[in-house]
C-alpha positions as CSV (number, residue, x, y, z in Angstrom):
1,M,-29.6,13.7,12.2
2,N,-27.2,11.2,13.8
3,Q,-26.0,10.0,10.4
4,D,-25.3,13.6,9.3
5,K,-23.4,14.2,12.5
6,N,-21.3,11.1,12.1
7,F,-20.5,12.1,8.5
8,L,-19.3,15.5,9.6
9,N,-17.3,14.1,12.4
10,R,-15.7,11.7,9.9
11,R,-14.6,14.5,7.6
12,R,-13.4,16.7,10.5
13,F,-11.4,13.8,11.9
14,I,-9.6,13.2,8.5
15,K,-8.8,16.9,8.2
16,Q,-7.6,17.2,11.8
17,S,-5.5,14.0,11.5
18,S,-3.6,15.5,8.6
19,I,-2.9,18.7,10.4
20,F,-1.7,16.7,13.4
21,A,0.7,14.7,11.3
22,I,2.3,17.9,9.9
23,T,2.7,19.7,13.1
24,A,4.0,16.7,14.9
25,G,6.8,16.2,12.4
26,S,7.5,20.1,12.0
27,A,3.0,1.1,-18.7
28,I,-0.6,-0.3,-17.8
29,T,0.8,-3.6,-16.4
30,F,2.5,-2.0,-13.4
31,P,-0.3,-2.7,-10.9
32,V,-0.5,-6.3,-12.0
33,N,3.3,-6.8,-11.8
34,S,3.9,-4.8,-8.7
35,F,3.6,-7.9,-6.4
36,A,5.4,-10.3,-8.7
37,N,8.0,-11.0,-6.0
38,S,5.7,-10.8,-3.1
39,S,5.1,-13.9,-1.0
40,I,1.4,-13.2,-1.4
41,N,0.5,-12.5,-5.1
42,T,-3.1,-11.6,-5.3
43,F,-3.1,-10.2,-8.8
44,N,-3.3,-13.3,-10.9
45,N,-6.1,-13.5,-13.4
46,D,-9.0,-12.7,-11.0
47,L,-8.6,-9.0,-10.6
48,N,-12.3,-8.4,-11.5
49,I,-13.5,-11.2,-9.1
50,I,-14.5,-9.5,-5.9
51,G,-14.7,-12.1,-3.1
52,P,-12.5,-14.4,-1.0
53,K,-8.9,-14.9,-1.9
54,T,-6.5,-17.8,-1.3
55,G,-4.3,-17.1,1.7
56,F,-6.9,-15.0,3.5
57,S,-10.0,-15.6,5.6
58,P,-13.2,-15.1,3.5
59,Q,-14.1,-11.6,4.6
60,V,-10.5,-10.4,4.7
61,G,-10.0,-11.8,1.2
62,T,-13.0,-9.9,0.0
63,L,-11.5,-6.7,1.4
64,V,-8.2,-7.5,-0.3
65,S,-9.9,-8.0,-3.6
66,M,-11.4,-4.5,-3.4
67,L,-8.1,-3.0,-2.4
68,N,-6.4,-4.7,-5.3
69,W,-9.0,-3.6,-7.8
70,M,-8.9,0.0,-6.7
71,R,-5.1,0.1,-6.7
72,H,-5.1,-1.1,-10.3
73,V,-7.6,1.5,-11.3
74,I,-5.8,4.4,-9.7
75,L,-2.4,3.5,-11.2
76,M,-3.7,3.2,-14.8
77,P,-4.0,7.0,-15.5
78,V,-0.5,7.7,-14.3
79,Q,1.4,5.3,-16.4
80,G,4.1,7.0,-18.5
81,M,3.9,10.3,-16.7
82,S,7.0,12.4,-16.7
83,I,8.4,14.2,-13.6
84,E,6.9,17.4,-15.0
85,D,3.5,15.7,-15.2
86,L,3.8,14.4,-11.6
87,D,4.9,17.8,-10.3
88,Y,2.3,19.9,-12.1
89,I,0.2,22.0,-9.8
90,Y,-3.0,23.4,-11.4
91,D,-3.4,26.4,-9.1
92,E,-2.4,27.6,-5.6
93,N,-4.9,25.3,-3.9
94,S,-4.2,22.2,-5.8
95,N,-2.0,19.2,-5.1
96,S,0.3,17.5,-7.6
97,I,-0.4,14.0,-8.8
98,G,2.9,12.9,-7.3
99,A,1.9,14.3,-3.9
100,M,-1.4,12.5,-4.1
101,L,0.2,9.2,-4.8
102,L,2.5,9.6,-1.8
103,H,-0.6,10.7,0.2
104,L,-2.3,7.4,-0.5
105,A,0.8,5.5,0.7
106,A,0.9,7.7,3.9
107,T,-2.8,7.1,4.7
108,E,-2.4,3.4,4.3
109,R,0.7,3.4,6.5
110,F,-1.1,5.2,9.3
111,Y,-4.0,2.8,9.2
112,Q,-1.5,-0.1,9.4
113,I,0.0,1.3,12.6
114,H,-3.5,1.9,14.1
115,T,-5.1,-1.4,13.2
116,F,-2.2,-3.9,13.0
117,E,-0.1,-2.5,15.8
118,G,-3.1,-1.4,18.0
119,K,-1.8,2.1,18.5
120,K,-4.1,5.1,19.1
121,W,-4.6,7.3,16.0
122,G,-1.8,9.9,15.9
123,N,0.6,7.8,18.1
124,W,3.2,7.5,15.3
125,S,6.9,6.9,15.7
126,K,9.4,9.7,14.9
127,E,10.4,7.7,11.8
128,D,6.9,7.5,10.5
129,I,6.2,11.1,11.2
130,K,9.3,12.1,9.3
131,E,8.5,9.9,6.3
132,W,4.8,10.4,6.0
133,S,3.5,13.5,7.8
134,V,3.9,16.0,4.9
135,A,2.3,13.6,2.4
136,S,-0.5,12.9,4.8
137,G,-1.4,16.5,5.2
138,L,-0.8,17.6,1.6
139,G,-1.3,21.4,1.1
140,E,1.4,24.0,1.0
141,E,4.2,22.0,2.6
142,A,3.6,19.2,0.1
143,R,3.6,21.6,-2.8
144,K,7.0,22.9,-1.7
145,T,8.7,19.6,-1.0
146,I,7.1,16.7,-2.9
147,K,8.6,17.1,-6.3
148,G,11.4,16.0,-8.6
149,H,10.7,12.3,-8.4
150,E,10.1,9.9,-11.3
151,L,7.0,7.7,-11.3
152,G,9.0,4.7,-10.1
153,Y,9.6,6.5,-6.8
154,Y,5.9,6.8,-6.0
155,L,5.1,3.3,-7.2
156,D,7.9,1.9,-5.0
157,K,6.4,3.6,-1.9
158,L,2.9,2.5,-2.7
159,N,4.0,-1.1,-3.4
160,K,6.1,-1.5,-0.2
161,V,3.3,-0.2,2.0
162,R,0.7,-2.4,0.2
163,E,2.9,-5.5,0.5
164,N,3.1,-5.0,4.2
165,S,-0.7,-4.6,4.4
166,L,-1.2,-7.9,2.5
167,L,1.3,-9.7,4.8
168,E,-0.5,-8.4,7.9
169,L,-4.0,-9.0,6.6
170,A,-3.1,-12.6,5.9
171,K,-2.5,-13.0,9.6
172,K,-5.9,-11.7,10.5
173,D,-9.3,-13.5,10.6
174,D,-12.8,-12.4,10.1
175,D,-13.4,-11.9,13.8
176,W,-10.6,-9.3,13.8
177,L,-12.0,-7.6,10.7
178,L,-15.5,-7.3,12.3
179,T,-14.2,-6.1,15.7
180,V,-15.9,-2.8,16.6
181,D,-14.0,0.2,17.9
182,D,-16.6,2.1,20.1
183,D,-14.3,5.0,20.6
184,W,-13.6,5.9,17.0
185,P,-14.3,9.5,16.1
186,W,-16.9,8.6,13.5
187,G,-18.9,6.5,16.0
188,P,-18.7,2.7,16.4
189,T,-16.6,1.5,13.6
190,N,-15.1,-1.9,12.8
191,N,-11.8,-2.8,11.2
192,Y,-13.6,-3.6,8.0
193,C,-14.9,-0.1,7.7
194,K,-11.5,1.4,8.5
195,W,-9.9,-0.6,5.8
196,F,-12.7,0.0,3.4
197,H,-12.1,3.7,4.0
198,V,-8.5,3.1,2.7
199,C,-10.1,1.7,-0.4
200,E,-12.6,4.5,-1.0
201,H,-10.0,7.1,-0.1
202,E,-8.1,6.0,-3.2
203,S,-11.3,6.2,-5.2
204,N,-11.7,9.8,-4.1
205,H,-8.2,10.8,-5.2
206,N,-8.6,8.8,-8.4
207,G,-11.1,11.4,-9.6
208,Q,-8.8,14.2,-8.6
209,I,-5.8,12.6,-10.4
210,K,-7.9,12.2,-13.6
211,W,-9.1,15.8,-13.4
212,I,-5.6,17.1,-13.1
213,K,-4.3,14.8,-15.8
214,S,-6.8,16.2,-18.3
215,R,-5.3,19.7,-17.6
216,L,-1.7,18.8,-17.9
217,P,0.3,21.0,-20.3
218,S,1.6,17.8,-21.9
219,Q,-1.9,16.7,-22.8
220,S,-2.4,19.7,-25.0
221,K,0.7,19.1,-27.1
């Protein structure tokens, strides 16, 4: 019963967080090469090795390896997509692939602010609200405004946010990662779980992106 309650609280929290953010502000090698100029390049030849990574504490490095793997997987289906593909909306309740890519960057950015800067969830700066609130909430506002961008626009947003995550995670240790937040809406939750959610969140949208891709008008030509 408690597990069911925590699961429902988790989903409710995610939905309410997106609504808050809106109202407050109212080529397969790409993933591997995206950090070529980063001071922390974690994409060498060990993408499929889940575990500790050089430059990170053991548990943090394991988390990084999962983040890297999922990012590679989610960017594979979008390589070569045109603006029309990225803007395509299947029906009135759908989100475009471009909007979902920006949504992933927004989610990661908000978790950065919360876990790295120690701010309460929703305590975002005006700049972050302006840049990320629509993408965080998706829905009608995103359908109206997130469009007309080439793939590089979305990859740049994703890469810049991820580069910051890697730089900050390199400063953290395993004790930080395992620190429990007793006041988190899902119930007691450590930083590891919060960042694993960032990873599984991408997995969730990976399925949606592939579903929409299979229905793109360009796929039937």
